[in-house]
Residue frames as qw, qx, qy, qz and C-alpha x, y, z in Angstrom:
[[0.551, 0.454, -0.536, 0.449, -34.29, -70.11, -43.15],
 [0.690, -0.480, -0.455, 0.292, -33.40, -71.14, -39.62],
 [0.129, -0.983, -0.009, -0.133, -32.87, -67.99, -37.49],
 [0.655, -0.617, 0.315, 0.302, -29.60, -69.19, -36.06],
 [0.697, 0.184, 0.441, 0.534, -28.20, -69.91, -39.55],
 [0.245, 0.860, 0.257, 0.367, -29.34, -66.53, -40.79],
 [0.367, -0.923, 0.114, 0.032, -27.64, -64.84, -37.87],
 [0.738, -0.345, 0.390, 0.429, -24.43, -66.76, -38.51],
 [0.579, 0.498, 0.401, 0.506, -24.42, -65.74, -42.16],
 [0.010, 0.962, 0.095, 0.256, -24.83, -62.09, -41.25],
 [0.583, -0.755, 0.236, 0.187, -22.03, -62.37, -38.72],
 [0.740, -0.027, 0.421, 0.524, -19.67, -63.83, -41.33],
 [0.419, 0.689, 0.324, 0.495, -20.51, -61.16, -43.92],
 [0.152, -0.961, -0.024, -0.228, -20.29, -58.23, -41.53],
 [0.329, -0.780, 0.528, -0.062, -17.24, -59.48, -39.67],
 [0.932, 0.268, -0.243, -0.032, -15.63, -62.22, -41.74],
 [0.279, 0.615, -0.636, 0.374, -12.33, -61.73, -39.98],
 [0.643, -0.398, 0.481, -0.444, -13.89, -63.62, -37.03],
 [0.910, 0.035, 0.404, -0.091, -13.78, -66.84, -39.10],
 [0.783, 0.537, 0.086, 0.301, -11.37, -66.06, -41.93],
 [0.592, -0.299, 0.064, 0.746, -7.85, -64.76, -42.16],
 [0.224, 0.947, 0.224, 0.055, -7.45, -61.14, -43.15],
 [0.637, 0.078, 0.012, 0.767, -4.53, -59.05, -44.39],
 [0.144, 0.560, 0.125, 0.806, -3.94, -55.40, -43.64],
 [0.504, -0.716, -0.079, -0.477, -5.24, -55.26, -40.08],
 [0.138, 0.420, -0.758, 0.480, -3.34, -55.51, -36.82],
 [0.397, -0.288, -0.862, 0.127, -4.52, -57.98, -34.19],
 [0.127, -0.521, -0.590, 0.603, -7.48, -56.54, -32.25],
 [0.079, 0.178, -0.200, -0.960, -8.30, -53.90, -34.91],
 [0.550, 0.423, 0.508, -0.511, -11.96, -53.59, -35.79],
 [0.443, 0.328, 0.702, 0.452, -13.29, -54.69, -39.13],
 [0.019, -0.158, -0.277, -0.948, -14.56, -52.01, -41.50],
 [0.240, 0.265, 0.625, -0.694, -17.66, -50.76, -39.71],
 [0.147, 0.469, 0.794, 0.359, -21.16, -50.91, -41.11],
 [0.073, 0.604, 0.258, -0.750, -21.95, -47.23, -40.57],
 [0.393, 0.452, 0.676, 0.429, -24.02, -46.15, -43.51],
 [0.020, 0.393, -0.004, -0.919, -24.93, -43.01, -45.38],
 [0.507, 0.594, 0.605, -0.156, -28.02, -42.24, -47.39],
 [0.454, 0.884, 0.107, -0.007, -28.03, -39.34, -49.81],
 [0.769, 0.297, -0.085, 0.559, -24.73, -38.74, -51.46],
 [0.293, 0.420, -0.246, 0.823, -22.62, -36.70, -49.15],
 [0.497, -0.613, -0.053, -0.612, -25.32, -36.39, -46.52],
 [0.392, 0.132, -0.807, 0.421, -24.39, -37.38, -43.00],
 [0.469, -0.364, 0.178, -0.785, -27.55, -36.59, -41.12],
 [0.889, -0.190, 0.258, -0.328, -28.34, -40.29, -40.70],
 [0.163, 0.601, -0.769, -0.145, -25.13, -42.30, -41.07],
 [0.383, -0.080, 0.903, -0.175, -26.92, -45.55, -40.14],
 [0.667, 0.516, 0.390, -0.369, -29.30, -45.47, -43.13],
 [0.283, -0.096, 0.694, 0.655, -28.90, -46.62, -46.72],
 [0.465, 0.680, 0.448, -0.347, -31.14, -44.99, -49.30],
 [0.634, 0.515, 0.361, 0.450, -30.96, -44.22, -52.99],
 [0.381, -0.388, -0.019, 0.839, -28.81, -41.17, -53.66],
 [0.401, 0.809, 0.261, -0.342, -30.78, -39.84, -56.67],
 [0.024, -0.655, 0.559, 0.507, -27.62, -40.00, -58.82],
 [0.868, 0.362, 0.334, -0.059, -27.71, -41.74, -62.18],
 [0.487, -0.347, 0.516, 0.613, -24.73, -42.53, -64.47],
 [0.578, 0.758, -0.003, -0.301, -24.48, -41.00, -67.94],
 [0.770, -0.127, 0.492, 0.386, -22.33, -43.37, -69.99],
 [0.026, 0.572, -0.389, -0.722, -20.34, -41.85, -72.90],
 [0.770, 0.468, 0.170, -0.398, -21.81, -42.47, -76.26],
 [0.447, 0.690, -0.541, -0.177, -18.62, -43.29, -78.07],
 [0.186, 0.304, -0.921, 0.159, -17.90, -46.46, -76.02],
 [0.764, -0.353, -0.436, -0.320, -19.72, -49.32, -74.30],
 [0.064, -0.446, 0.684, -0.573, -19.16, -49.23, -70.55],
 [0.382, -0.287, -0.873, 0.100, -20.30, -52.17, -68.28],
 [0.310, -0.526, -0.106, -0.785, -23.35, -50.62, -66.66],
 [0.242, -0.186, 0.695, -0.651, -24.69, -50.74, -63.10],
 [0.415, -0.178, -0.820, -0.350, -27.03, -53.68, -62.73],
 [0.499, -0.667, -0.550, 0.060, -28.09, -53.00, -59.14],
 [0.179, 0.694, -0.145, 0.682, -27.63, -49.45, -57.86],
 [0.209, 0.082, -0.649, 0.727, -26.86, -48.20, -54.42],
 [0.350, 0.036, 0.395, -0.849, -29.78, -48.29, -52.03],
 [0.581, 0.040, -0.544, -0.604, -31.73, -50.75, -54.21],
 [0.677, -0.197, 0.561, -0.434, -33.99, -53.38, -52.61],
 [0.926, 0.318, 0.137, -0.151, -33.54, -55.67, -55.68],
 [0.607, -0.314, 0.565, 0.462, -30.74, -57.65, -57.27],
 [0.018, 0.339, -0.572, -0.747, -29.67, -57.48, -60.91],
 [0.087, -0.186, -0.905, -0.373, -32.43, -59.96, -61.86],
 [0.391, -0.408, -0.243, -0.789, -35.20, -58.06, -60.15],
 [0.672, -0.383, -0.631, 0.057, -35.50, -60.37, -57.18],
 [0.375, -0.869, 0.029, -0.322, -35.82, -58.87, -53.67],
 [0.337, 0.441, -0.669, 0.495, -32.84, -58.64, -51.38],
 [0.601, -0.460, -0.650, 0.070, -33.46, -60.41, -48.03],
 [0.291, -0.870, -0.009, -0.398, -34.19, -58.19, -45.06],
 [0.813, -0.557, 0.082, 0.151, -31.82, -60.21, -42.85],
 [0.751, 0.327, 0.000, 0.573, -28.81, -59.36, -45.06],
 [0.400, -0.344, -0.135, 0.839, -26.44, -56.51, -44.09],
 [0.055, 0.004, -0.231, -0.971, -28.07, -53.16, -44.63],
 [0.433, 0.306, 0.623, -0.575, -31.52, -54.65, -43.89],
 [0.585, 0.483, 0.644, 0.104, -31.96, -55.58, -47.53],
 [0.291, 0.942, -0.006, -0.166, -30.84, -52.21, -48.94],
 [0.848, 0.332, -0.014, 0.413, -27.88, -52.45, -51.30],
 [0.439, -0.817, 0.077, 0.366, -24.75, -50.90, -49.73],
 [0.321, -0.426, 0.531, 0.659, -22.86, -50.54, -53.02],
 [0.632, 0.521, -0.159, -0.551, -23.28, -50.97, -56.78],
 [0.743, -0.025, 0.653, 0.145, -23.19, -54.18, -58.77],
 [0.398, 0.624, -0.430, -0.517, -21.76, -54.41, -62.26],
 [0.931, 0.107, 0.331, -0.106, -22.56, -57.73, -64.00],
 [0.167, 0.749, -0.598, -0.232, -19.41, -59.16, -65.58],
 [0.931, 0.132, -0.340, 0.007, -18.05, -62.45, -66.93],
 [0.770, -0.567, 0.132, 0.259, -15.34, -63.95, -64.78],
 [0.725, -0.150, 0.239, 0.629, -11.73, -62.82, -65.25],
 [0.281, 0.847, 0.198, 0.406, -12.40, -59.28, -66.44],
 [0.474, 0.100, -0.307, 0.819, -9.74, -56.80, -65.36],
 [0.277, -0.874, -0.398, 0.028, -10.88, -54.43, -62.58],
 [0.429, 0.521, -0.092, 0.732, -9.33, -50.93, -62.36],
 [0.311, -0.365, -0.436, 0.762, -8.38, -48.62, -59.56],
 [0.112, 0.851, 0.489, 0.152, -11.05, -45.95, -59.64],
 [0.011, 0.973, -0.168, 0.161, -8.38, -43.52, -58.44],
 [0.475, 0.450, -0.611, 0.446, -4.75, -43.49, -57.49],
 [0.655, -0.623, 0.134, -0.405, -4.28, -44.75, -53.91],
 [0.003, -0.464, 0.852, -0.241, -2.86, -47.40, -51.62],
 [0.649, -0.179, -0.716, -0.183, -3.86, -50.99, -50.92],
 [0.393, -0.539, 0.336, -0.665, -5.51, -50.91, -47.55],
 [0.555, -0.182, 0.750, -0.310, -6.53, -54.48, -47.00],
 [0.596, 0.213, -0.618, -0.466, -7.37, -57.74, -48.76],
 [0.331, -0.161, 0.855, -0.366, -8.82, -61.08, -47.76],
 [0.379, -0.143, -0.785, -0.468, -11.64, -63.52, -48.16],
 [0.439, -0.092, 0.463, -0.764, -14.99, -63.50, -46.39],
 [0.376, 0.176, 0.902, -0.120, -17.92, -65.78, -46.48],
 [0.246, 0.575, 0.720, 0.300, -21.20, -65.73, -48.43],
 [0.118, 0.940, 0.317, 0.034, -22.16, -62.37, -49.93],
 [0.216, -0.897, 0.273, 0.273, -18.56, -61.14, -49.70],
 [0.916, 0.333, 0.050, 0.219, -16.04, -63.57, -51.16],
 [0.664, -0.064, 0.028, 0.744, -12.49, -62.47, -52.06],
 [0.026, 0.963, 0.267, 0.018, -12.12, -58.74, -51.60],
 [0.561, 0.146, -0.054, 0.813, -9.68, -55.82, -51.93],
 [0.139, -0.928, -0.286, 0.195, -9.84, -52.45, -50.19],
 [0.501, 0.346, 0.038, 0.792, -8.05, -49.36, -51.62],
 [0.228, -0.796, -0.345, 0.442, -7.75, -46.07, -49.88],
 [0.417, 0.568, 0.264, 0.658, -7.62, -42.75, -51.82],
 [0.320, -0.442, -0.281, 0.789, -6.32, -39.60, -50.21],
 [0.251, 0.857, 0.273, -0.357, -7.77, -36.17, -51.14],
 [0.005, -0.698, 0.468, 0.542, -4.63, -35.49, -53.16],
 [0.307, -0.005, 0.892, 0.333, -5.36, -38.68, -55.17],
 [0.213, 0.586, 0.769, 0.139, -8.94, -37.72, -56.10],
 [0.071, 0.312, 0.159, 0.934, -9.03, -33.96, -55.76],
 [0.483, -0.635, -0.506, -0.328, -11.89, -34.36, -53.28],
 [0.193, -0.681, 0.340, -0.619, -12.10, -32.90, -49.79],
 [0.780, -0.379, 0.368, -0.335, -12.54, -36.25, -48.12],
 [0.146, -0.361, 0.911, 0.134, -10.85, -39.64, -48.02],
 [0.823, 0.160, -0.181, -0.513, -12.43, -42.42, -50.10],
 [0.350, -0.289, 0.891, -0.018, -12.10, -46.16, -49.36],
 [0.704, 0.284, -0.322, -0.566, -13.19, -48.47, -52.20],
 [0.539, -0.228, 0.797, -0.148, -13.93, -52.12, -51.80],
 [0.556, 0.309, -0.597, -0.489, -13.92, -54.66, -54.74],
 [0.619, -0.167, 0.678, -0.359, -15.82, -57.86, -53.84],
 [0.891, 0.268, 0.321, -0.175, -16.43, -61.34, -55.34],
 [0.178, 0.750, -0.564, -0.297, -12.98, -61.44, -56.94],
 [0.878, 0.278, -0.364, -0.139, -11.75, -64.37, -58.96],
 [0.818, -0.030, -0.361, 0.447, -8.48, -64.84, -57.06],
 [0.446, -0.770, -0.139, 0.436, -6.65, -62.94, -54.32],
 [0.364, 0.925, -0.084, 0.070, -5.04, -59.81, -55.80],
 [0.830, 0.031, -0.101, 0.548, -1.34, -59.94, -56.38],
 [0.087, 0.755, -0.095, 0.643, -0.79, -56.70, -54.49],
 [0.478, -0.142, -0.631, 0.594, 0.80, -56.14, -51.08],
 [0.274, -0.872, -0.400, 0.063, -0.95, -54.13, -48.42],
 [0.339, -0.757, 0.080, 0.553, 0.58, -50.62, -48.47],
 [0.492, 0.070, 0.540, 0.679, 1.42, -50.77, -52.19],
 [0.204, 0.511, 0.008, -0.835, 0.64, -47.76, -54.30],
 [0.483, 0.411, 0.731, 0.252, -1.66, -48.09, -57.28],
 [0.056, -0.158, 0.268, 0.949, -2.15, -45.74, -60.17],
 [0.541, 0.393, 0.204, -0.715, -5.36, -44.34, -61.62],
 [0.784, 0.416, -0.193, -0.419, -6.86, -47.02, -63.92],
 [0.088, 0.459, -0.884, 0.020, -4.35, -49.74, -62.93],
 [0.779, -0.125, -0.539, -0.295, -5.52, -53.30, -63.04],
 [0.235, -0.498, 0.629, -0.548, -5.89, -54.30, -59.38],
 [0.526, -0.008, 0.784, -0.329, -8.03, -57.44, -59.51],
 [0.223, -0.017, -0.793, -0.567, -10.11, -59.81, -61.73],
 [0.649, -0.135, 0.048, -0.748, -13.87, -60.21, -61.60],
 [0.203, 0.055, -0.977, 0.043, -15.31, -63.41, -60.14],
 [0.619, -0.407, -0.356, -0.570, -18.20, -64.91, -58.23],
 [0.417, -0.024, -0.765, 0.490, -16.67, -65.87, -54.90],
 [0.114, 0.119, 0.519, -0.839, -19.09, -65.42, -52.08],
 [0.600, 0.185, -0.055, -0.776, -22.10, -66.10, -54.33],
 [0.546, 0.167, -0.777, -0.264, -21.67, -69.84, -55.10],
 [0.357, -0.145, -0.897, 0.216, -23.85, -72.28, -53.15],
 [0.193, 0.086, 0.415, -0.885, -26.22, -69.74, -51.71],
 [0.396, 0.428, 0.747, -0.320, -29.95, -70.08, -51.68],
 [0.425, 0.747, 0.123, -0.496, -30.50, -67.61, -54.48],
 [0.365, 0.709, -0.490, -0.352, -27.68, -68.18, -56.99],
 [0.989, 0.016, 0.135, -0.062, -26.97, -71.83, -56.28],
 [0.776, -0.271, 0.354, 0.445, -23.86, -73.51, -57.53],
 [0.557, 0.622, 0.275, 0.476, -23.80, -71.38, -60.66],
 [0.408, -0.445, -0.137, 0.785, -23.08, -68.27, -58.57],
 [0.276, 0.916, 0.289, 0.029, -23.27, -64.77, -59.97],
 [0.632, -0.011, 0.080, 0.771, -20.10, -63.25, -61.47],
 [0.056, 0.907, 0.227, 0.349, -19.97, -59.51, -60.94],
 [0.356, 0.200, -0.364, 0.837, -18.19, -56.65, -59.27],
 [0.373, -0.829, -0.417, -0.004, -19.74, -55.35, -56.07],
 [0.397, 0.365, -0.192, 0.820, -18.14, -51.95, -55.45],
 [0.435, -0.790, -0.403, 0.156, -18.51, -50.35, -52.02],
 [0.334, 0.509, -0.177, 0.773, -17.28, -46.86, -51.09],
 [0.491, -0.702, -0.416, 0.304, -16.76, -45.24, -47.72],
 [0.271, 0.722, -0.043, 0.635, -15.81, -41.67, -46.85],
 [0.616, -0.671, -0.283, 0.300, -14.23, -39.89, -43.99],
 [0.021, 0.992, -0.112, 0.054, -12.07, -36.99, -42.86],
 [0.235, -0.735, 0.636, 0.007, -8.93, -38.94, -41.95],
 [0.706, 0.352, -0.584, -0.192, -7.19, -41.80, -43.67],
 [0.210, 0.281, -0.867, 0.356, -6.07, -43.40, -40.42],
 [0.307, 0.079, 0.713, -0.625, -9.57, -43.84, -39.02],
 [0.621, 0.278, -0.052, -0.731, -12.13, -43.98, -41.83],
 [0.404, 0.199, -0.861, -0.238, -11.19, -47.54, -42.83],
 [0.203, -0.235, -0.911, 0.272, -13.16, -48.72, -39.79],
 [0.037, 0.509, 0.523, -0.683, -15.40, -45.69, -39.13],
 [0.088, 0.157, -0.388, -0.904, -16.22, -44.29, -42.53],
 [0.575, 0.369, 0.472, -0.558, -19.84, -44.06, -43.65],
 [0.459, 0.275, 0.758, 0.373, -21.15, -45.87, -46.70],
 [0.311, 0.651, 0.039, -0.692, -22.13, -43.66, -49.61],
 [0.806, 0.533, 0.249, -0.070, -23.02, -44.21, -53.27],
 [0.651, -0.163, 0.396, 0.627, -19.92, -44.81, -55.39],
 [0.369, 0.676, 0.416, 0.484, -21.47, -42.56, -58.06],
 [0.241, -0.961, -0.094, 0.095, -20.97, -39.66, -55.65],
 [0.602, -0.429, 0.333, 0.585, -17.17, -40.01, -56.17],
 [0.423, 0.299, 0.539, 0.664, -17.65, -39.38, -59.90],
 [0.007, -0.876, -0.421, -0.235, -20.21, -36.66, -59.31],
 [0.401, -0.875, -0.013, 0.271, -18.10, -34.77, -56.83],
 [0.563, -0.296, 0.421, 0.647, -14.86, -35.19, -58.81],
 [0.371, 0.491, 0.571, 0.544, -16.59, -34.17, -62.05],
 [0.088, -0.945, -0.313, -0.018, -17.95, -30.99, -60.49],
 [0.441, -0.733, 0.201, 0.477, -14.37, -29.89, -59.84],
 [0.462, -0.155, 0.590, 0.644, -13.21, -30.45, -63.42],
 [0.336, 0.698, 0.586, 0.236, -16.12, -29.03, -65.39],
 [0.273, 0.055, 0.088, 0.956, -15.34, -25.62, -66.92],
 [0.193, 0.456, 0.411, -0.766, -17.70, -22.63, -66.42],
 [0.356, 0.336, -0.385, -0.782, -18.54, -22.62, -70.15],
 [0.133, -0.044, -0.975, -0.171, -19.77, -26.16, -70.12],
 [0.518, -0.360, -0.311, -0.711, -23.56, -26.57, -70.13],
 [0.452, -0.320, 0.592, -0.585, -25.24, -27.43, -66.87],
 [0.238, 0.001, -0.962, -0.130, -26.17, -31.08, -66.33],
 [0.632, -0.457, -0.394, -0.486, -29.65, -32.35, -65.35],
 [0.456, -0.582, 0.492, -0.460, -29.95, -32.83, -61.60],
 [0.844, -0.225, 0.468, -0.134, -28.50, -36.16, -60.51],
 [0.852, 0.512, -0.095, 0.061, -26.70, -36.84, -63.88],
 [0.539, -0.668, 0.455, 0.239, -23.19, -38.15, -63.44],
 [0.658, 0.644, -0.373, -0.111, -20.94, -38.34, -66.54],
 [0.916, -0.298, 0.229, 0.139, -18.70, -41.43, -66.35],
 [0.152, 0.801, -0.558, -0.156, -14.97, -40.89, -67.02],
 [0.982, 0.031, 0.179, -0.060, -13.43, -44.07, -68.39],
 [0.218, -0.581, 0.713, 0.326, -10.30, -45.94, -69.53],
 [0.788, 0.404, -0.311, -0.346, -10.13, -47.91, -72.81],
 [0.989, -0.132, 0.041, 0.055, -8.70, -51.45, -72.90],
 [0.716, 0.425, -0.177, 0.525, -5.35, -50.11, -74.04],
 [0.552, -0.405, -0.347, 0.641, -5.06, -48.06, -70.88],
 [0.140, 0.327, 0.160, 0.921, -5.91, -44.66, -72.40],
 [0.049, -0.531, -0.592, 0.604, -7.73, -42.32, -70.02],
 [0.268, 0.602, 0.573, 0.488, -10.34, -40.58, -72.17],
 [0.165, -0.940, -0.260, -0.145, -11.15, -37.52, -70.00],
 [0.482, 0.446, -0.301, 0.691, -8.27, -35.10, -69.69],
 [0.095, -0.482, 0.370, -0.789, -7.55, -34.06, -66.12],
 [0.784, -0.412, -0.186, -0.426, -9.80, -36.59, -64.45],
 [0.055, -0.497, 0.786, -0.365, -8.58, -38.20, -61.26],
 [0.585, 0.036, 0.724, -0.365, -11.29, -40.90, -61.17],
 [0.368, 0.234, -0.700, -0.566, -12.32, -43.52, -63.72],
 [0.881, -0.089, -0.078, -0.459, -14.93, -46.30, -64.04],
 [0.553, -0.499, 0.665, -0.060, -13.67, -49.49, -62.37],
 [0.732, 0.175, 0.628, 0.198, -13.95, -51.48, -65.67],
 [0.166, -0.251, 0.474, 0.827, -12.58, -50.52, -69.09],
 [0.559, 0.591, 0.296, -0.500, -15.04, -49.25, -71.69],
 [0.601, 0.094, 0.666, 0.432, -14.95, -50.80, -75.12],
 [0.118, 0.353, -0.314, -0.873, -14.86, -48.65, -78.28],
 [0.699, 0.420, 0.442, -0.374, -17.96, -49.08, -80.46]]
């Protein structure tokens, strides 16, 4: 690939507001930064992305759409290598869940619409939600980004969303026409999460971390002392069924896609 073209693609992905309209940001405000975090919750090297060591444990009574490319991975869902020139140096800055187009996507926690818009290749139509500690029960703010959406979400910036509410539809925007996926594209949800201490600053300054850490940290707060200890790194996945029923009592976070009864 021509070096100038590669640089342009990176610029569009990292800062699509330079070439595309964007909602939810005042003029002159910075785009969401690319500060990164490695191990879940570790902030010793915020500019690095590395696997967190967490692994999802899906409930046996339902079929949940599973992670096809985890956080920190050097490969895509099909096993191909991620290019080193891409944001993150080829390390995956979120999780991918392979889905058909037009699948409802759910708010992983109650929160507020922080921003929405459309970027270029590798980003597509996106939605940012922000979740306060009182929304998740966690000690930090969480910002969640849903990418490659089918159409712009019908939600206004500043609107409140409920736990498990449908906030978008899966798509393949930002993947069609590229060198790897071609005109067929790749329909999926790319979910990014950032964390920080304050809701008014972490949208641009928050560090990337594994979305599974949200479920890990929230689950640790709801598990009773009589429950058996989990293997290190195991993260039980709380979920919503297609009829909107939240299966785990007391949970403040759920999987971003409904799980189907078996």
